[in-house]
Kinemage of the C-alpha trace (Angstrom):
@kinemage 1
@onewidth
@group {chain A} dominant
@subgroup {mainchain}
@vectorlist {calphas} color= white
{ca met a 1} P -30.628 -115.397 -98.345
{ca asn a 2} L -28.987 -117.741 -100.863
{ca thr a 3} L -26.762 -120.730 -100.157
{ca val a 4} L -23.640 -120.278 -102.264
{ca tyr a 5} L -21.672 -123.311 -101.093
{ca asp a 6} L -22.350 -126.279 -98.815
{ca ser a 7} L -20.058 -129.193 -97.995
{ca glu a 8} L -19.268 -131.364 -94.992
{ca ser a 9} L -16.755 -128.735 -93.830
{ca phe a 10} L -18.179 -125.342 -94.844
{ca ala a 11} L -21.377 -123.497 -95.635
{ca val a 12} L -21.513 -120.096 -97.327
{ca val a 13} L -24.673 -118.003 -97.427
{ca his a 14} L -25.162 -114.756 -99.370
{ca ile a 15} L -27.367 -112.456 -97.298
{ca leu a 16} L -29.224 -109.731 -99.145
{ca ala a 17} L -30.377 -106.718 -97.172
{ca asn a 18} L -34.092 -106.006 -97.288
{ca ala a 19} L -35.156 -102.774 -98.885
{ca val a 20} L -36.583 -100.304 -96.383
{ca asp a 21} L -39.989 -98.847 -97.162
{ca asp a 22} L -40.027 -95.039 -96.778
{ca ala a 23} L -43.254 -95.332 -94.749
{ca asp a 24} L -41.389 -97.448 -92.146
{ca val a 25} L -38.667 -94.845 -91.584
{ca gln a 26} L -39.152 -92.385 -88.740
{ca glu a 27} L -38.350 -88.758 -89.474
{ca asp a 28} L -35.806 -88.477 -86.658
{ca ala a 29} L -34.110 -91.812 -87.425
{ca ala a 30} L -30.591 -91.800 -88.834
{ca pro a 31} L -30.458 -93.040 -92.433
{ca gln a 32} L -29.182 -96.591 -92.805
{ca leu a 33} L -27.712 -98.154 -95.908
{ca pro a 34} L -28.717 -101.705 -96.745
{ca arg a 35} L -25.756 -104.031 -96.203
{ca his a 36} L -25.271 -107.183 -98.193
{ca gly a 37} L -22.809 -109.773 -97.037
{ca phe a 38} L -21.671 -113.357 -96.778
{ca glu a 39} L -21.718 -115.676 -93.791
{ca ile a 40} L -19.090 -118.413 -93.794
{ca val a 41} L -19.578 -121.271 -91.330
{ca asp a 42} L -16.758 -123.684 -90.529
{ca lys a 43} L -18.797 -126.744 -89.581
{ca arg a 44} L -15.746 -128.519 -88.130
{ca ser a 45} L -15.004 -125.882 -85.502
{ca gly a 46} L -18.422 -124.251 -85.216
{ca lys a 47} L -16.909 -120.851 -86.046
{ca glu a 48} L -18.707 -118.418 -88.294
{ca val a 49} L -17.721 -115.115 -89.806
{ca tyr a 50} L -19.859 -112.464 -91.482
{ca leu a 51} L -18.248 -110.516 -94.318
{ca asp a 52} L -19.658 -107.150 -95.360
{ca gly a 53} L -18.326 -103.991 -96.919
{ca ser a 54} L -14.937 -104.344 -98.593
{ca trp a 55} L -14.519 -107.902 -97.253
{ca ala a 56} L -17.764 -108.927 -98.983
{ca glu a 57} L -16.644 -107.234 -102.196
{ca leu a 58} L -13.341 -109.125 -102.120
{ca phe a 59} L -15.152 -112.394 -101.450
{ca gln a 60} L -17.573 -111.674 -104.317
{ca gln a 61} L -14.542 -111.273 -106.597
{ca his a 62} L -13.340 -114.729 -105.518
{ca ile a 63} L -16.763 -116.211 -106.284
{ca ser a 64} L -16.756 -114.582 -109.727
{ca ala a 65} L -13.280 -115.973 -110.415
{ca trp a 66} L -14.407 -119.437 -109.279
{ca gln a 67} L -17.301 -119.307 -111.730
{ca gln a 68} L -14.833 -118.667 -114.538
{ca ser a 69} L -12.131 -121.183 -113.574
{ca thr a 70} L -14.088 -123.970 -111.801
{ca pro a 71} L -11.591 -124.692 -108.987
{ca ser a 72} L -11.379 -128.011 -107.169
{ca gln a 73} L -13.209 -128.486 -103.885
{ca asp a 74} L -9.834 -128.441 -102.089
{ca glu a 75} L -9.004 -125.033 -103.595
{ca val a 76} L -12.380 -123.613 -102.582
{ca glu a 77} L -12.118 -124.984 -99.054
{ca asp a 78} L -8.553 -123.683 -98.648
{ca met a 79} L -9.841 -120.185 -99.457
{ca leu a 80} L -12.814 -120.595 -97.119
{ca glu a 81} L -10.437 -121.744 -94.381
{ca arg a 82} L -8.515 -118.476 -94.735
{ca tyr a 83} L -11.693 -116.433 -94.414
{ca ala a 84} L -12.968 -118.560 -91.522
{ca ser a 85} L -9.727 -117.873 -89.668
{ca leu a 86} L -10.951 -114.259 -89.342
{ca ala a 87} L -13.596 -115.479 -86.869
{ca gln a 88} L -12.987 -114.892 -83.192
{ca met a 89} L -13.124 -117.773 -80.741
């Protein structure tokens, strides 16, 4: 787990799935793929959203773009606000 962003309004954590040891897997258990994702917490409202799959890939693209262009804090938080709006009440 790595903190990607932390401000008074938002926190973003990159969660890396743990690798599964073959010895821990039961023979009759269904195979499971490790899932990596991002958790975005809106500290103002207390809402949090977990992004995985294609949502996590899209968010990773935004992070990569931010590393290239160095956006302002307002730009980053506007984007995080849009993702946080995906959270249910």
